[in-house]
C-alpha positions as CSV (number, residue, x, y, z in Angstrom):
1,X,-18.5,9.3,-5.1
2,X,-14.8,9.0,-4.4
3,X,-13.6,5.5,-3.8
4,X,-10.3,3.8,-3.4
5,X,-9.0,1.0,-5.5
6,X,-9.4,-2.4,-3.8
7,X,-7.1,-5.3,-3.2
8,X,-9.0,-7.1,-6.0
9,X,-7.8,-4.5,-8.5
10,X,-4.1,-5.0,-7.8
11,X,-3.7,-8.5,-6.4
12,X,-1.9,-11.4,-8.1
13,X,-4.6,-14.1,-8.8
14,X,-2.4,-17.0,-10.1
15,X,-0.7,-17.8,-6.8
16,X,1.9,-20.5,-6.3
17,X,1.2,-22.3,-3.0
18,X,2.6,-25.2,-1.1
19,X,1.3,-27.8,1.3
20,X,2.6,-28.1,4.9
21,X,4.6,-31.1,4.0
22,X,6.4,-29.5,1.1
23,X,10.2,-29.8,1.6
24,X,12.8,-27.1,1.9
25,X,14.5,-27.7,-1.5
26,X,11.1,-27.9,-3.3
27,X,10.2,-24.5,-2.0
28,X,13.5,-23.0,-3.1
29,X,13.0,-24.5,-6.5
30,X,9.5,-23.0,-6.8
31,X,10.8,-19.5,-5.8
32,X,13.5,-19.7,-8.4
33,X,11.3,-21.1,-11.1
34,X,8.5,-18.5,-10.7
35,X,10.7,-15.5,-9.8
36,X,8.9,-14.9,-6.5
37,X,10.1,-14.3,-2.9
38,X,7.5,-16.1,-0.9
39,X,4.7,-18.7,-1.0
40,X,1.6,-19.2,1.1
41,X,1.2,-22.5,2.9
42,X,-2.3,-23.8,2.6
43,X,-4.3,-26.7,4.1
44,X,-6.2,-29.3,2.2
45,X,-9.1,-26.9,1.9
46,X,-6.8,-24.2,0.3
47,X,-7.0,-22.1,3.5
48,X,-3.8,-20.2,4.3
49,X,-1.9,-21.4,7.3
50,X,1.2,-19.2,7.0
51,X,3.8,-17.9,4.5
52,X,7.3,-19.2,3.7
53,X,9.6,-16.4,2.5
54,X,13.2,-16.1,1.5
55,X,13.8,-14.7,5.0
56,X,12.4,-17.9,6.6
57,X,14.6,-20.0,4.3
58,X,17.7,-17.9,5.0
59,X,17.3,-18.4,8.7
60,X,17.9,-22.1,8.1
61,X,21.0,-21.4,6.1
62,X,22.4,-18.9,8.7
63,X,21.9,-21.5,11.4
64,X,24.3,-23.9,9.8
65,X,27.8,-24.5,11.2
66,X,30.5,-22.3,9.6
67,X,34.0,-22.9,11.1
68,X,35.5,-20.2,9.0
69,X,32.8,-17.6,9.8
70,X,33.4,-14.6,12.0
71,X,29.8,-14.1,12.9
72,X,28.1,-16.2,15.6
73,X,25.1,-18.2,14.6
74,X,21.7,-16.6,15.4
75,X,19.8,-17.4,18.5
76,X,17.7,-20.5,18.1
77,X,20.1,-21.8,15.4
78,X,19.7,-25.5,16.0
79,X,15.9,-25.3,15.7
80,X,16.2,-23.3,12.5
81,X,18.7,-25.7,11.1
82,X,16.3,-28.6,11.6
83,X,13.4,-27.0,9.8
84,X,12.8,-29.1,6.7
85,X,9.2,-28.6,5.7
86,X,6.9,-25.7,4.9
87,X,5.1,-26.2,8.2
88,X,8.3,-25.9,10.1
89,X,9.6,-23.0,8.1
90,X,6.5,-20.8,7.8
91,X,5.7,-17.7,9.6
92,X,2.2,-18.2,11.1
93,X,-0.6,-17.6,11.5
94,X,-1.2,-16.0,8.1
95,X,-2.3,-12.4,8.2
96,X,-5.0,-12.2,5.5
97,X,-7.1,-9.6,3.7
98,X,-10.3,-9.7,1.7
99,X,-10.5,-8.8,-2.0
100,X,-12.9,-5.9,-1.2
101,X,-10.6,-4.2,1.2
102,X,-9.2,-0.9,0.0
103,X,-5.5,-0.5,-0.9
104,X,-5.3,1.9,2.0
105,X,-6.6,-0.6,4.5
106,X,-4.2,-3.3,3.1
107,X,-1.2,-0.8,3.3
108,X,-2.1,0.0,6.9
109,X,-2.3,-3.7,7.8
110,X,1.1,-4.4,6.2
111,X,2.7,-1.3,7.8
112,X,1.2,-2.1,11.3
113,X,2.3,-5.8,11.1
114,X,5.7,-5.1,9.4
115,X,5.0,-7.6,6.7
116,X,5.6,-7.5,2.9
117,X,2.6,-9.5,1.5
118,X,-0.9,-10.6,2.4
119,X,-2.8,-13.7,1.3
120,X,-6.2,-12.7,-0.1
121,X,-9.0,-14.9,1.0
122,X,-12.6,-15.2,-0.2
123,X,-15.7,-15.3,2.0
124,X,-15.0,-19.0,2.9
125,X,-11.4,-18.2,3.9
126,X,-9.9,-19.9,0.8
127,X,-6.9,-18.4,-1.0
128,X,-8.0,-16.1,-3.8
129,X,-4.8,-14.2,-4.5
130,X,-1.8,-12.5,-3.0
131,X,-1.1,-8.8,-2.6
132,X,2.4,-7.4,-2.1
133,X,3.8,-4.0,-1.2
134,X,4.7,-3.6,-4.9
135,X,1.1,-4.3,-5.9
136,X,-0.2,-1.6,-3.6
137,X,2.2,0.9,-4.9
138,X,0.8,0.5,-8.4
139,X,-1.8,3.1,-7.6
140,X,0.9,5.7,-7.7
141,X,1.4,4.9,-11.4
142,X,-2.0,6.3,-12.3
143,X,-2.0,8.8,-15.1
144,X,-1.9,12.4,-14.0
145,X,-5.0,13.2,-16.1
146,X,-7.0,10.5,-14.3
147,X,-6.0,12.0,-11.0
148,X,-7.0,15.5,-12.1
149,X,-10.3,14.2,-13.3
150,X,-11.0,12.6,-9.9
151,X,-10.2,15.8,-8.1
152,X,-12.4,18.0,-10.3
153,X,-15.3,15.6,-10.7
154,X,-15.3,13.7,-7.4
155,X,-13.9,16.2,-4.9
156,X,-14.5,19.8,-6.0
157,X,-17.8,19.1,-7.6
158,X,-19.1,17.3,-4.5
159,X,-18.1,19.7,-1.8
160,X,-21.1,22.0,-1.3
161,X,-20.2,25.6,-1.6
162,X,-17.0,25.1,-3.7
163,X,-17.0,26.2,-7.3
164,X,-14.8,23.9,-9.4
165,X,-14.4,26.8,-11.9
166,X,-12.8,28.9,-9.2
167,X,-10.1,26.4,-8.4
168,X,-7.2,25.5,-10.7
169,X,-5.9,22.0,-10.6
170,X,-2.5,20.9,-11.9
171,X,-1.1,17.5,-11.5
172,X,2.5,16.4,-12.3
173,X,4.0,13.0,-11.2
174,X,1.2,12.7,-8.7
175,X,1.8,16.1,-7.1
176,X,-1.3,18.2,-7.0
177,X,-1.1,22.0,-7.1
178,X,-4.3,24.0,-6.4
179,X,-4.7,27.6,-7.2
180,X,-7.6,30.1,-7.1
181,X,-10.3,30.7,-4.5
182,X,-12.0,28.4,-2.0
183,X,-14.8,30.1,-0.1
184,X,-15.9,29.9,2.7
185,X,-12.5,29.3,4.3
186,X,-13.6,26.4,6.6
187,X,-13.9,24.3,3.4
188,X,-10.2,24.6,2.7
189,X,-9.0,21.7,5.0
190,X,-11.9,19.6,3.7
191,X,-10.8,20.1,0.1
192,X,-7.2,19.4,0.9
193,X,-8.0,16.3,2.9
194,X,-10.2,14.9,0.1
195,X,-7.6,15.7,-2.5
196,X,-5.0,13.8,-0.5
197,X,-7.3,10.8,-0.4
198,X,-7.4,10.4,-4.2
199,X,-5.5,7.3,-5.3
200,X,-2.2,8.2,-6.9
201,X,-1.8,11.6,-5.1
202,X,1.7,12.0,-3.7
203,X,1.3,15.6,-2.3
204,X,-1.1,18.5,-2.3
205,X,0.0,22.1,-2.2
206,X,-1.3,25.6,-2.9
207,X,0.7,27.6,-5.4
208,X,3.0,30.1,-3.6
209,X,5.3,32.8,-4.8
210,X,4.7,35.4,-7.5
211,X,2.0,33.3,-9.3
212,X,-1.6,33.5,-8.1
213,X,-2.0,31.5,-4.9
214,X,-4.7,29.5,-3.3
215,X,-6.6,32.2,-1.6
216,X,-8.6,31.6,1.5
217,X,-11.4,34.3,1.6
218,X,-12.1,35.4,5.2
219,X,-14.7,37.7,6.6
220,X,-12.5,40.6,5.6
221,X,-11.9,40.4,1.9
222,X,-8.6,42.3,2.2
223,X,-7.2,39.6,4.4
224,X,-6.1,36.4,2.8
225,X,-3.2,34.0,2.9
226,X,-1.5,31.3,0.9
227,X,-0.7,27.8,2.2
228,X,1.2,24.7,1.2
229,X,0.4,21.2,2.3
230,X,2.6,18.2,1.9
231,X,1.7,14.7,3.3
232,X,-1.0,16.3,5.5
233,X,1.1,18.9,7.2
234,X,0.6,22.7,7.0
235,X,3.9,24.6,6.4
């Protein structure tokens, strides 16, 4: 059965965190020391309250007086300038995800909320890890052979009516090219959709041009066509 990688597979487990009372300078020192760009803020039970990122810290710096500056201070400058602790600096509430969530679900949550990272919490709501956009993108580093194997064994072999031997599968840099015959034709969009859902796949297309194409067999054998699909669109 085709399954996506989960947040548990890609998350960072050893997470640097801070308490609400942690000071501005201490947070900057932690970011520099560990080479990270944000830290979750947790309560005494290790439950995430929010996140302090470099952007949150930069707001405090940008709110400072600058007599020689040409740019006006940002709106709410005085409030930002007075933020001295993690509780005052953090973006809250924390948007969290569970370890068993798929990388696709986590990516959609990040994209929908316009955020760069998610605290990962266990069943009791305690911090178990942190997942970033970079972590999620690791699935696109999968070996092409592993992607091809998933398509052959988990897609083509499980779609009733499709013969894996009749469909050629080539994968290069995550780009999948199918060739051969898929019959009956109503299974074509099913196969294409399932291939696109394999972790690490960048695009799916049918071979076109002088080489043998992906042929859709219709009720009239003499009528067939080739197709190319990229990112879910027929062109």
